[in-house]
GUDREN-198801 format. One record per residue (C-alpha): residue number from 1; residue in three letters; chain; y, z, x. Coordinates in nm, 3 decimals. Layout:
N
NUM; ALA; A; Y; Z; X
...
//
This chain:
446
1; MET; A; 1.504; 0.291; 3.610
2; THR; A; 1.309; 0.345; 3.286
3; SER; A; 1.126; 0.674; 3.257
4; LYS; A; 0.757; 0.687; 3.175
5; THR; A; 0.679; 0.530; 2.837
6; VAL; A; 0.392; 0.423; 2.623
7; LYS; A; 0.222; 0.095; 2.646
8; VAL; A; 0.225; -0.119; 2.334
9; GLY; A; 0.016; -0.420; 2.226
10; ILE; A; 0.053; -0.648; 1.933
11; ALA; A; -0.177; -0.898; 1.772
12; GLY; A; -0.217; -1.087; 1.449
13; VAL; A; -0.500; -1.283; 1.270
14; ASN; A; -0.507; -1.511; 0.974
15; ILE; A; -0.715; -1.344; 0.687
16; THR; A; -0.675; -1.615; 0.427
17; PRO; A; -0.999; -1.664; 0.236
18; SER; A; -1.156; -1.989; 0.104
19; VAL; A; -1.012; -2.155; -0.190
20; GLY; A; -1.237; -2.228; -0.485
21; GLU; A; -1.506; -1.967; -0.383
22; ASP; A; -1.333; -1.624; -0.349
23; ILE; A; -1.192; -1.449; -0.641
24; MET; A; -0.815; -1.323; -0.690
25; GLY; A; -0.787; -0.958; -0.648
26; ASP; A; -0.609; -0.849; -0.981
27; TYR; A; -0.866; -0.721; -1.233
28; LEU; A; -0.681; -0.895; -1.505
29; ARG; A; -0.748; -1.229; -1.335
30; LEU; A; -1.098; -1.237; -1.194
31; VAL; A; -1.108; -1.616; -1.117
32; PRO; A; -1.112; -1.828; -0.822
33; ALA; A; -0.796; -1.915; -0.631
34; LYS; A; -0.669; -2.280; -0.671
35; GLY; A; -0.458; -2.305; -0.357
36; ILE; A; -0.259; -2.117; -0.078
37; GLY; A; 0.098; -2.040; -0.135
38; ASN; A; 0.144; -1.846; 0.180
39; GLU; A; -0.118; -1.767; 0.456
40; LEU; A; -0.236; -1.403; 0.462
41; TYR; A; -0.219; -1.212; 0.784
42; ALA; A; -0.328; -0.886; 0.940
43; LYS; A; -0.114; -0.752; 1.217
44; ALA; A; -0.206; -0.474; 1.467
45; MET; A; -0.003; -0.261; 1.691
46; VAL; A; -0.169; -0.029; 1.947
47; LEU; A; 0.027; 0.239; 2.113
48; ASP; A; -0.118; 0.413; 2.444
49; ASP; A; 0.038; 0.717; 2.620
50; ASP; A; -0.252; 0.734; 2.868
51; GLU; A; -0.404; 1.029; 2.681
52; ASP; A; -0.407; 0.920; 2.324
53; ARG; A; -0.409; 0.583; 2.159
54; VAL; A; -0.309; 0.503; 1.793
55; ALA; A; -0.326; 0.179; 1.604
56; ILE; A; -0.113; 0.061; 1.308
57; VAL; A; -0.261; -0.214; 1.100
58; THR; A; -0.075; -0.403; 0.818
59; ALA; A; -0.260; -0.646; 0.603
60; ASP; A; -0.161; -0.891; 0.320
61; ILE; A; -0.418; -0.766; 0.073
62; ILE; A; -0.402; -0.566; -0.245
63; GLN; A; -0.587; -0.246; -0.114
64; PHE; A; -0.816; -0.117; 0.140
65; THR; A; -1.131; 0.058; -0.026
66; ASP; A; -1.298; 0.363; 0.127
67; GLU; A; -1.597; 0.136; 0.219
68; LEU; A; -1.362; -0.112; 0.415
69; VAL; A; -1.162; 0.166; 0.571
70; ASN; A; -1.481; 0.309; 0.713
71; ASP; A; -1.630; -0.032; 0.824
72; ILE; A; -1.297; -0.129; 0.995
73; ARG; A; -1.259; 0.211; 1.174
74; LYS; A; -1.618; 0.203; 1.285
75; ARG; A; -1.571; -0.158; 1.428
76; ILE; A; -1.259; -0.047; 1.604
77; LYS; A; -1.412; 0.252; 1.754
78; ASN; A; -1.710; 0.041; 1.881
79; LEU; A; -1.471; -0.216; 2.031
80; THR; A; -1.189; 0.002; 2.170
81; GLY; A; -1.289; 0.371; 2.161
82; ILE; A; -0.994; 0.444; 1.933
83; ASP; A; -1.102; 0.715; 1.696
84; GLY; A; -1.079; 0.646; 1.324
85; ALA; A; -0.836; 0.923; 1.265
86; ASN; A; -0.591; 0.743; 1.496
87; VAL; A; -0.603; 0.425; 1.287
88; LEU; A; -0.356; 0.368; 1.003
89; LEU; A; -0.458; 0.082; 0.785
90; SER; A; -0.170; -0.026; 0.549
91; ALA; A; -0.209; -0.280; 0.270
92; SER; A; 0.095; -0.458; 0.150
93; HIS; A; -0.054; -0.439; -0.217
94; THR; A; 0.038; -0.806; -0.284
95; HIS; A; -0.101; -0.897; -0.646
96; SER; A; -0.182; -1.245; -0.514
97; SER; A; -0.461; -1.122; -0.282
98; PRO; A; -0.820; -1.190; -0.268
99; ALA; A; -1.049; -0.942; -0.440
100; ILE; A; -1.129; -0.635; -0.211
101; HIS; A; -1.310; -0.406; -0.458
102; LYS; A; -1.675; -0.466; -0.557
103; LYS; A; -1.592; -0.401; -0.918
104; ASP; A; -1.346; -0.705; -0.889
105; ARG; A; -1.643; -0.923; -0.775
106; ALA; A; -1.514; -0.929; -0.414
107; SER; A; -1.703; -1.174; -0.181
108; ASP; A; -1.934; -0.976; 0.054
109; GLU; A; -1.896; -1.251; 0.310
110; TYR; A; -1.501; -1.208; 0.294
111; LEU; A; -1.526; -0.835; 0.334
112; VAL; A; -1.730; -0.862; 0.641
113; GLU; A; -1.510; -1.119; 0.789
114; LEU; A; -1.202; -0.920; 0.686
115; ALA; A; -1.336; -0.605; 0.877
116; LYS; A; -1.436; -0.807; 1.178
117; LYS; A; -1.091; -0.991; 1.199
118; ILE; A; -0.886; -0.673; 1.150
119; ALA; A; -1.109; -0.487; 1.415
120; GLY; A; -1.063; -0.782; 1.644
121; ALA; A; -0.685; -0.786; 1.600
122; VAL; A; -0.684; -0.415; 1.720
123; TYR; A; -0.906; -0.507; 2.018
124; MET; A; -0.664; -0.786; 2.112
125; ALA; A; -0.362; -0.554; 2.082
126; ASP; A; -0.536; -0.298; 2.289
127; GLN; A; -0.620; -0.565; 2.558
128; ASN; A; -0.263; -0.688; 2.580
129; LYS; A; -0.053; -0.362; 2.631
130; HIS; A; 0.266; -0.347; 2.806
131; GLU; A; 0.517; -0.065; 2.856
132; ALA; A; 0.762; -0.069; 2.583
133; LEU; A; 1.067; 0.092; 2.425
134; ILE; A; 1.081; 0.201; 2.060
135; GLY; A; 1.352; 0.274; 1.824
136; PHE; A; 1.415; 0.296; 1.445
137; GLY; A; 1.692; 0.241; 1.190
138; PHE; A; 1.753; 0.222; 0.820
139; GLY; A; 1.946; -0.011; 0.592
140; GLU; A; 1.958; -0.087; 0.224
141; ALA; A; 1.840; -0.387; -0.003
142; LYS; A; 1.934; -0.344; -0.383
143; VAL; A; 1.664; -0.565; -0.509
144; SER; A; 1.436; -0.343; -0.684
145; ILE; A; 1.433; -0.132; -1.009
146; ASN; A; 1.215; 0.147; -1.162
147; ARG; A; 0.953; 0.002; -1.398
148; TRP; A; 0.906; 0.284; -1.648
149; GLN; A; 1.143; 0.351; -1.946
150; LYS; A; 1.170; 0.696; -2.095
151; THR; A; 1.170; 0.683; -2.481
152; PRO; A; 1.169; 0.960; -2.752
153; THR; A; 0.789; 0.927; -2.775
154; GLY; A; 0.698; 0.894; -2.414
155; VAL; A; 0.727; 0.610; -2.173
156; ARG; A; 0.692; 0.226; -2.176
157; TRP; A; 0.664; -0.034; -1.914
158; GLY; A; 0.998; -0.211; -1.855
159; PRO; A; 1.308; -0.217; -1.625
160; ASN; A; 1.488; 0.112; -1.604
161; PRO; A; 1.823; 0.100; -1.419
162; ASP; A; 1.859; 0.481; -1.452
163; GLY; A; 1.518; 0.568; -1.307
164; PRO; A; 1.453; 0.693; -0.958
165; ILE; A; 1.469; 0.430; -0.696
166; ASP; A; 1.454; 0.386; -0.311
167; TYR; A; 1.661; 0.093; -0.176
168; GLU; A; 1.598; 0.190; 0.189
169; VAL; A; 1.472; -0.071; 0.442
170; GLY; A; 1.312; 0.125; 0.728
171; VAL; A; 1.282; -0.061; 1.053
172; LEU; A; 1.074; 0.018; 1.360
173; ARG; A; 1.159; -0.200; 1.661
174; VAL; A; 0.944; -0.220; 1.975
175; ASP; A; 1.094; -0.405; 2.286
176; ASP; A; 0.952; -0.484; 2.630
177; LEU; A; 1.121; -0.329; 2.933
178; ASN; A; 1.358; -0.632; 2.954
179; ARG; A; 1.482; -0.522; 2.589
180; LYS; A; 1.343; -0.840; 2.436
181; PRO; A; 1.174; -0.738; 2.102
182; MET; A; 0.801; -0.757; 2.063
183; SER; A; 0.757; -0.627; 1.715
184; ILE; A; 0.953; -0.537; 1.413
185; LEU; A; 0.784; -0.327; 1.135
186; VAL; A; 0.960; -0.308; 0.799
187; ASN; A; 0.902; -0.042; 0.537
188; PHE; A; 1.033; -0.089; 0.183
189; ALA; A; 0.912; 0.067; -0.154
190; SER; A; 0.850; -0.195; -0.412
191; HIS; A; 0.546; -0.365; -0.565
192; PRO; A; 0.466; -0.724; -0.434
193; SER; A; 0.420; -0.852; -0.783
194; ILE; A; 0.689; -1.109; -0.836
195; MET; A; 0.407; -1.359; -0.945
196; GLY; A; 0.225; -1.274; -1.257
197; SER; A; -0.147; -1.292; -1.352
198; ASP; A; -0.130; -1.671; -1.416
199; ASN; A; -0.052; -1.729; -1.048
200; LEU; A; -0.377; -1.868; -0.878
201; LEU; A; -0.221; -1.928; -0.518
202; TYR; A; -0.308; -1.677; -0.241
203; SER; A; 0.027; -1.515; -0.125
204; GLY; A; 0.168; -1.201; 0.024
205; ASP; A; 0.439; -1.237; -0.239
206; TYR; A; 0.788; -1.143; -0.115
207; VAL; A; 0.618; -0.954; 0.172
208; SER; A; 0.510; -1.299; 0.331
209; TYR; A; 0.867; -1.410; 0.347
210; VAL; A; 1.006; -1.075; 0.486
211; GLN; A; 0.769; -1.122; 0.787
212; SER; A; 0.798; -1.504; 0.821
213; VAL; A; 1.183; -1.503; 0.801
214; ILE; A; 1.189; -1.241; 1.085
215; GLU; A; 0.953; -1.449; 1.299
216; LYS; A; 1.147; -1.755; 1.256
217; VAL; A; 1.474; -1.586; 1.358
218; TYR; A; 1.328; -1.456; 1.677
219; ASP; A; 1.144; -1.800; 1.753
220; GLN; A; 0.798; -1.666; 1.696
221; ARG; A; 0.832; -1.413; 1.993
222; VAL; A; 0.813; -1.130; 1.761
223; LYS; A; 0.527; -1.014; 1.530
224; ALA; A; 0.670; -0.897; 1.210
225; MET; A; 0.481; -0.625; 1.032
226; PHE; A; 0.530; -0.468; 0.683
227; CYS; A; 0.423; -0.137; 0.523
228; THR; A; 0.488; -0.083; 0.159
229; GLY; A; 0.640; 0.247; 0.072
230; ALA; A; 0.631; 0.472; -0.226
231; GLY; A; 0.680; 0.200; -0.482
232; GLY; A; 0.416; 0.297; -0.740
233; ASP; A; 0.669; 0.283; -1.010
234; VAL; A; 0.914; 0.022; -0.867
235; LYS; A; 0.922; -0.355; -0.895
236; ILE; A; 1.145; -0.625; -0.773
237; ALA; A; 1.421; -0.670; -1.017
238; LEU; A; 1.334; -1.017; -1.154
239; LEU; A; 1.457; -0.977; -1.503
240; THR; A; 1.526; -1.189; -1.827
241; GLU; A; 1.894; -1.289; -1.883
242; ASP; A; 1.970; -0.996; -2.107
243; GLY; A; 1.811; -0.764; -1.837
244; LEU; A; 1.579; -0.605; -2.098
245; ARG; A; 1.244; -0.724; -1.977
246; PHE; A; 1.082; -0.822; -1.660
247; ARG; A; 0.989; -1.193; -1.602
248; TYR; A; 0.738; -1.333; -1.354
249; GLY; A; 0.849; -1.571; -1.091
250; ASP; A; 0.724; -1.818; -0.830
251; LEU; A; 0.712; -1.876; -0.460
252; GLU; A; 1.081; -1.957; -0.462
253; ASP; A; 1.162; -1.612; -0.607
254; CYS; A; 0.938; -1.455; -0.347
255; ARG; A; 1.126; -1.647; -0.079
256; ARG; A; 1.471; -1.533; -0.215
257; PHE; A; 1.393; -1.176; -0.247
258; GLY; A; 1.193; -1.163; 0.079
259; THR; A; 1.485; -1.327; 0.265
260; ILE; A; 1.723; -1.055; 0.138
261; ILE; A; 1.513; -0.783; 0.255
262; ALA; A; 1.432; -0.959; 0.595
263; ALA; A; 1.806; -1.024; 0.653
264; GLU; A; 1.883; -0.658; 0.615
265; ALA; A; 1.577; -0.560; 0.843
266; ILE; A; 1.707; -0.799; 1.099
267; LYS; A; 2.067; -0.656; 1.076
268; VAL; A; 1.921; -0.301; 1.122
269; ALA; A; 1.699; -0.409; 1.414
270; GLU; A; 1.980; -0.573; 1.601
271; MET; A; 2.164; -0.225; 1.587
272; ILE; A; 1.873; -0.032; 1.709
273; LYS; A; 1.865; 0.063; 2.087
274; PRO; A; 1.492; 0.117; 2.168
275; LYS; A; 1.425; 0.380; 2.427
276; PRO; A; 1.121; 0.520; 2.611
277; VAL; A; 0.860; 0.717; 2.417
278; ASP; A; 0.619; 0.935; 2.625
279; LYS; A; 0.362; 1.053; 2.356
280; VAL; A; 0.176; 0.924; 2.052
281; ARG; A; -0.067; 1.131; 1.829
282; ALA; A; -0.223; 1.104; 1.490
283; LYS; A; -0.405; 1.353; 1.263
284; THR; A; -0.567; 1.324; 0.923
285; MET; A; -0.649; 1.585; 0.665
286; LYS; A; -0.831; 1.610; 0.342
287; VAL; A; -0.648; 1.700; 0.029
288; MET; A; -0.753; 1.758; -0.342
289; PHE; A; -0.550; 1.543; -0.596
290; PRO; A; -0.564; 1.723; -0.934
291; LEU; A; -0.623; 1.559; -1.266
292; VAL; A; -0.460; 1.626; -1.600
293; ASP; A; -0.672; 1.785; -1.864
294; LEU; A; -1.002; 1.611; -1.920
295; PRO; A; -1.059; 1.436; -2.250
296; SER; A; -1.294; 1.583; -2.518
297; ILE; A; -1.654; 1.455; -2.572
298; GLU; A; -1.559; 1.340; -2.936
299; ASP; A; -1.257; 1.124; -2.807
300; VAL; A; -1.470; 0.952; -2.540
301; LYS; A; -1.753; 0.882; -2.789
302; LYS; A; -1.506; 0.717; -3.024
303; GLU; A; -1.354; 0.516; -2.743
304; LEU; A; -1.705; 0.403; -2.648
305; GLU; A; -1.782; 0.277; -2.976
306; ASP; A; -1.451; 0.096; -3.016
307; LEU; A; -1.504; -0.071; -2.678
308; LYS; A; -1.864; -0.185; -2.780
309; LYS; A; -1.706; -0.345; -3.100
310; GLN; A; -1.425; -0.513; -2.885
311; ILE; A; -1.687; -0.670; -2.666
312; ALA; A; -1.886; -0.800; -2.948
313; GLU; A; -1.576; -0.961; -3.103
314; LEU; A; -1.465; -1.110; -2.767
315; GLU; A; -1.821; -1.247; -2.704
316; GLU; A; -1.811; -1.414; -3.062
317; LYS; A; -1.488; -1.586; -2.971
318; GLY; A; -1.617; -1.686; -2.637
319; ALA; A; -1.339; -1.486; -2.466
320; ARG; A; -1.356; -1.295; -2.132
321; THR; A; -1.473; -0.921; -2.143
322; ASP; A; -1.421; -0.825; -1.777
323; GLU; A; -1.141; -0.564; -1.839
324; VAL; A; -1.313; -0.422; -2.141
325; ARG; A; -1.648; -0.384; -1.971
326; LEU; A; -1.470; -0.188; -1.688
327; ARG; A; -1.355; 0.042; -1.949
328; LEU; A; -1.692; 0.064; -2.116
329; GLU; A; -1.840; 0.171; -1.792
330; TRP; A; -1.564; 0.439; -1.771
331; ALA; A; -1.651; 0.573; -2.104
332; GLU; A; -2.021; 0.578; -2.047
333; THR; A; -1.984; 0.758; -1.708
334; THR; A; -1.712; 0.992; -1.830
335; LEU; A; -1.916; 1.104; -2.138
336; ALA; A; -2.224; 1.156; -1.931
337; GLN; A; -2.011; 1.371; -1.678
338; LEU; A; -1.858; 1.583; -1.977
339; LYS; A; -2.202; 1.634; -2.137
340; GLU; A; -2.342; 1.750; -1.798
341; GLY; A; -2.034; 1.962; -1.703
342; THR; A; -1.993; 1.752; -1.381
343; ALA; A; -1.674; 1.580; -1.453
344; PRO; A; -1.428; 1.642; -1.161
345; ARG; A; -1.092; 1.811; -1.212
346; SER; A; -0.963; 1.693; -0.875
347; ILE; A; -1.036; 1.395; -0.639
348; PRO; A; -1.056; 1.425; -0.251
349; ALA; A; -0.821; 1.204; -0.050
350; GLU; A; -0.722; 1.156; 0.310
351; VAL; A; -0.358; 1.172; 0.416
352; GLN; A; -0.257; 1.103; 0.776
353; LEU; A; 0.049; 1.179; 0.995
354; MET; A; 0.125; 0.955; 1.293
355; ARG; A; 0.373; 1.066; 1.554
356; ILE; A; 0.554; 0.828; 1.786
357; GLY; A; 0.745; 1.046; 2.038
358; ASP; A; 0.955; 1.324; 1.899
359; GLU; A; 1.174; 1.116; 1.657
360; ILE; A; 0.941; 0.888; 1.465
361; ALA; A; 0.659; 0.963; 1.228
362; LEU; A; 0.459; 0.768; 0.961
363; PHE; A; 0.305; 0.967; 0.672
364; ALA; A; 0.024; 0.769; 0.499
365; VAL; A; -0.097; 0.822; 0.157
366; PRO; A; -0.387; 0.641; 0.000
367; GLY; A; -0.260; 0.522; -0.340
368; GLU; A; 0.038; 0.396; -0.552
369; LEU; A; 0.276; 0.671; -0.485
370; PHE; A; 0.564; 0.711; -0.720
371; VAL; A; 0.919; 0.679; -0.566
372; GLU; A; 1.046; 1.012; -0.642
373; VAL; A; 0.764; 1.170; -0.437
374; GLY; A; 0.826; 0.939; -0.150
375; LEU; A; 1.191; 1.037; -0.146
376; LYS; A; 1.106; 1.409; -0.138
377; LEU; A; 0.859; 1.352; 0.148
378; LYS; A; 1.116; 1.160; 0.363
379; ARG; A; 1.376; 1.432; 0.301
380; LYS; A; 1.125; 1.719; 0.414
381; MET; A; 1.011; 1.508; 0.712
382; ARG; A; 1.367; 1.418; 0.830
383; ARG; A; 1.480; 1.768; 0.867
384; SER; A; 1.299; 1.769; 1.200
385; ILE; A; 1.203; 1.399; 1.257
386; PRO; A; 1.497; 1.159; 1.180
387; GLY; A; 1.278; 0.842; 1.206
388; SER; A; 1.026; 0.943; 0.916
389; PHE; A; 0.858; 0.666; 0.706
390; VAL; A; 0.622; 0.704; 0.395
391; VAL; A; 0.350; 0.455; 0.401
392; ALA; A; 0.168; 0.416; 0.063
393; TYR; A; -0.149; 0.213; -0.004
394; ALA; A; -0.273; 0.320; 0.327
395; ASN; A; -0.638; 0.415; 0.438
396; GLY; A; -0.750; 0.351; 0.076
397; CYS; A; -0.609; 0.326; -0.278
398; ILE; A; -0.731; 0.573; -0.525
399; GLY; A; -0.486; 0.489; -0.805
400; TYR; A; -0.123; 0.580; -0.912
401; LEU; A; 0.003; 0.903; -0.781
402; PRO; A; 0.276; 1.030; -1.018
403; SER; A; 0.572; 1.260; -0.978
404; LYS; A; 0.610; 1.579; -1.163
405; ARG; A; 0.912; 1.415; -1.356
406; ALA; A; 0.680; 1.118; -1.457
407; GLU; A; 0.415; 1.352; -1.600
408; GLU; A; 0.682; 1.553; -1.793
409; ASP; A; 0.831; 1.227; -1.938
410; GLY; A; 0.467; 1.135; -2.070
411; TRP; A; 0.346; 0.872; -1.822
412; CYS; A; 0.021; 1.039; -1.763
413; LYS; A; -0.067; 1.025; -2.126
414; HIS; A; 0.064; 0.677; -2.153
415; ASP; A; -0.108; 0.503; -1.879
416; ASP; A; -0.473; 0.433; -1.881
417; SER; A; -0.530; 0.206; -1.594
418; TYR; A; -0.730; 0.488; -1.416
419; LYS; A; -1.021; 0.394; -1.652
420; VAL; A; -1.113; 0.098; -1.419
421; SER; A; -1.164; 0.346; -1.133
422; LEU; A; -1.407; 0.556; -1.325
423; ARG; A; -1.199; 0.879; -1.293
424; PRO; A; -1.216; 1.090; -1.605
425; ALA; A; -0.856; 1.141; -1.640
426; ASN; A; -0.525; 1.055; -1.482
427; PHE; A; -0.381; 1.224; -1.164
428; SER; A; -0.141; 1.500; -1.234
429; GLY; A; 0.220; 1.521; -1.123
430; GLU; A; 0.120; 1.831; -0.931
431; ILE; A; 0.013; 1.575; -0.666
432; GLU; A; 0.382; 1.603; -0.564
433; ASN; A; 0.346; 1.966; -0.434
434; VAL; A; 0.017; 1.888; -0.276
435; LEU; A; 0.160; 1.613; -0.063
436; LEU; A; 0.468; 1.819; 0.020
437; ARG; A; 0.239; 2.099; 0.132
438; ALA; A; 0.024; 1.860; 0.341
439; VAL; A; 0.305; 1.700; 0.527
440; GLU; A; 0.446; 2.028; 0.613
441; GLU; A; 0.110; 2.146; 0.748
442; LEU; A; 0.047; 1.836; 0.942
443; LEU; A; 0.404; 1.854; 1.102
444; LYS; A; 0.322; 2.190; 1.220
445; SER; A; -0.004; 2.107; 1.374
446; ASN; A; 0.090; 1.762; 1.521
//
C-alpha cells in the first residue's frame, strides 16, 4: 500500500508562432522566420501536497523577460490560485526561437498569446492531477565543450577542451501509482545553438529532439520536459575537422546530439525507482548581482561617436544597423547615468529554490550561468539534498553570469554583449559567491 503522496498533473501546449510575420529571437537576426523545423512547446507540471502547490514550466523559447514572467504568473494566479513565487518558468534558450524581448521587435500579439497558453497549460495540469511517485537519477553525455579559450592577452570565443564542463544528464521521473511514467524532466547544461544565425526555421534545436525521442519511446504516454542547466559558457561540440573552431549545423545535427542526450536520459529513467513524496514547497529571494568597475565618461563618449560613424557608414551602404543601434542606445543611456551619478553598480535579480520532498531540489537562476558556478552550486546542495538540479534561464534572463575564474581570465573585459541590455558594465565573477550564499540561505529556510 502506497503511503500518502503528492498529486501531480502534466500538460503541454504548442507555442509555435506564425511564419512570415513573427521575428526570430536572436538580436543578430531580426528577420521573419521562413518555416518550422520543429514545433515549439511549453510543458507544465503541477505538484500538490494538499497544503502547497508548485508549478514547473519548460518552454522552447530563448528567454523569459521580467514582463513576461510577471504576466504569466499573474494569469496563473488568477486561473489556479498558485502563487507566483511557486511558479518556476524555465526557458530552453534555443537560438531558433521567436523574439521575446521588445528590443528584438517581439510581436505583442505573440507575447500575449504565449502568456495565455502557458497559464492555460498550468491550469490544465492543475485540473488533471493524480497521486504520483517521484524519483531522480543522473547520467552522462559527453557531447559538449567549453566555448571560451584562455590566451596570454585574455580570452577568445572558441572550443576549449581544457575548460570547465558539466556532462551530467539529470533526470526527474514522475510515475502514476501503477508505476507507469507520466513525465520525464531532463536537465543538461549546454547552449541550444547548434544552428547558426543563417537559420530561419523555428526550432528548439537539440532540445526538441531530446523531448520528442523520449516521447516516442514511451508511445506518447509521457510528457518530456527540458530545463537547461548552467551552460552559459558551454556549447554542443560541433567542430571543424581540425577541432579548432566551432561550426554551425542543421536539423540533422540537432537530431543526432538530441538523440544521444535523450538515450542517456531514458537509460537513467529506466533505472530510477520513484517513490512517494509527501511535501512540495518553493521560495524566492532577491539578490544583488554586482558589476565590474564602471567605464569612464571619456571612454563612453568616444564609443558614442564611433557608433554614430558606424551607423552613418552602414546606412550609406544600405546595410542593417539593428545591433549597432542597440549599442548606441547603451552608450547614450550609460553616458547620461555616469554624468548624473545614477549608474548602478549592481542589478537586482530573483533566485528560487523549489523542494520536492526531502531528496529533490531545483535552484533557479535568471541568466546565462557559467558552468563552474553551476557545478559548485550542485556540490553545495547535494551535501544535504542528493537530487539537486540547477536551472538557468529561469524566471527571467538578465545576461551572462560569469564565474570568478572567468573574470580572472579576462572574460568580463572581453565580452561586451551586455551592451544590448543597457547595463553600464558586465556582471562580476563575485556573482558566484552571491549565489552560493543565496542557495545556502534558501536551504536553511525552506
